[in-house]
N, C-alpha and C positions, 0 to 999 in steps of 0.2 A: 688734878697730877694725870703727867699723862703713865698708862699699864704700857708694859716693854713686851713685846711679841714671846712671850715663850719661846727659846734655839728651838730650830728644824732637827730633827733621830738624822743622824747624815747615815743611810748603808747604803754598804756594799757588797753583791754576792755572786758564786765561789761556787760554781754549776758547769757542764758538760751538755746539759741537758737544755738546749738553745730556743725551741718552746716554748719551756717549761720556764722561761729565764724572764721571758720576754710578757710571757702569762702571771708570775708577778710581779711586775717592772707596769701592766699595765692594769694592776690593782691597790698596792699601790702607790702607782702617782697621783692617784683620787683624796690621797688621805695631804690637811693642809700641812702636815706636822711631819713631815715625810722628807727626805733632802734625796736622788737617789745617784748618786757618785759613780756610779757605774759600773760593769762583768763579770768575772775573769774566766775560762773553759779548765780549769788549773787550777794546782797550790803553787807552783812558780808564777804563775801572771797574778792570780792572790795573788801572794805576800807583795809583793812590787807595788797591787793598784790602795793594797791596805799604809804598804812604807810613805807609796807621795798623795793619799787624800788623810788619809788619823782617822773615818768612825766612829762612832758611835755606836753602832749592831753587823755579826756580820752571815747574814746569809747565808749555810752550804751544808753541802751537799757530805751523803756519808763514802760513794762511790765517787772517787774521781779518776782520771784519767794518768798520774803521781805518785799517785798513796790514797789515802786516806784520810778522813776531816778529822780522825781523832791525831794524826799526823799535824794536819793540817790547822786543827786548833793550838794548839803543844803553842805551835811555831810562831801565833799568832798572837794568840798570849802574849808571849815572852817577850812577844817585840815589843808587846802595848799591851802592860795587867789591865788596864783599865779598856780595852775596845769589852764587847756583848756580845757574843755569839749562841746561835743561834741555829741546828741542825734541823732543816729538810730535810725529807728525806727517806724515801720504802722499806730503809732495814727497819726489824721489828728485836730483833738478837736482842732478848737481855745485859747481855753481860757486855756488849756494846753501847749500851744504851747505857750500863752502870761506867764502865770507859768515860764516858764522853760525861757523867756525869766532874763523875773524880778526878777529873781536865779542868771540871774548868766554865763547862761548855752553861751557858744559863735555859735550854731547853731543846727540845727531845720532838719535835710535833713531826705526819709524816705532810707524802708530795696533796694530798686531797686537802688538805684544811683549807675553811672558806677565811675569806679575810677580817670575819670581827674577831678569827680565834686567832692569826695571824697578826692581825696589830695590836690584837691584845692582852697577846705572847709579851709582844716588841714594846707597849708600856709596864707590860711584871717587866721585864729584865730594866729594864730606867729604870725603878726603882726599887731596886734588891732581889727580884723572888723569878725561881725558875717557874717553867716547865714543861714538867717530868709528864708522860703515862707512868699508871701502877703501871710494875712488874709480878707477874706474879708468880712468873718465876727467874725469878731475878738469884742472883746467888746469893746463899746464904753468909758465905769468906772468902777469903781471899784464898786462909791455910784450902779447902776441899779440893778450889782449884788448882792448883799450885801442882797439887799432887797426883794433879789427869797425867801430869809432864813425867811423872814418872815409866812409864807403860815407851817410849821413849829410846830411843838407839843413841850418841852420842850423837851421829851426822843428824841423822836426824833430826834430835835437838835446833842443833847448827841451825839449819836451812828457814825450823819453823823461827829463829830468829830474824835471820833473814827476810823472808818472806812475813811479818811485822813490824820488820823498818821500813817496810812499801817496795824491795828492792823486787821487781818481778822475777819471771821466768829462766831467762835470755841473762840477768846482772847476777843473778847467780848462778848460773852454771860459770859464766867466763870469769868471775870471782873465789870460787872450788875451784877451779875448774871441773869439771862436771860434763859432760851431758845433757842436754840439754831434753835431752828424755832419758836418763834418770837421775834430774830439775823435777822432774811435770808425774815421776813414778810415786820418789817421797808425799809432792803437795798435794800428793789423793791417797798411801798409808797415813800417811798425818791426818787427814779428814774423817778416816776411819776409825784408825787406832781413838781416837780423841772425839767419834760420833760426834763429829758436825757436820753444817751443810755448808761452806765455805769458807775459805779467806778470810774477812768481816771477822767471822770469828774465833778463827783461829788463831788471828793477830791480834785481838783486842784476849781474849783469853793465854797467850804471849805474856803480852805487856800486864797485865798483875802480876803473873806469876812472878817475870822483870821487880817490881815495885815491893811485890810483900820479899820476895829476898835483902834489896834492897833496905826496909824498913822490917825487915832483921838485925841484920849487917849492923845500929848503927843503935 
């Protein structure tokens, strides 16, 4: 009886750090079960690559030139619900990680991970198992996070929402007819008021709040 070879796991990598991508390719190219389809340096390029080749697994950075990995993951999953997404990122904020889990991401791993752990996560994902770090400071509820937004003014909430949608300061400035200086000032004030370290945390907080509001309306 002839034994059929198992299908290879087709992979696309989306990350604008080319040396890191080359390193991951070097590690995974040694695996007989992996078929490397290519890499992209932006969400736009990544979506095109995924549409063209239909990978089984997408390795995805959180910080990308044209948006964040959460938005990229949502778009990729909307295009192909069967795709398995694993984040490879230095981002460690529990809000961000939890939001990615809720979006259907199968794993969130540090870029310092070794080949064996990465392969373990990829194989686990193909079996329906997730790979996430333990979150000591994970949010206890979406409601408590949403309440944080009460300290913001109407304008600040408007800008925060646009930031969470991936718009740059220049794009927000043009959309709201504000000066770039004003938008950047609002960005700093938002982080200070909400006690956040960066806009990635802000995006995750806003997204969670929006989702909570939508669920409450149903």
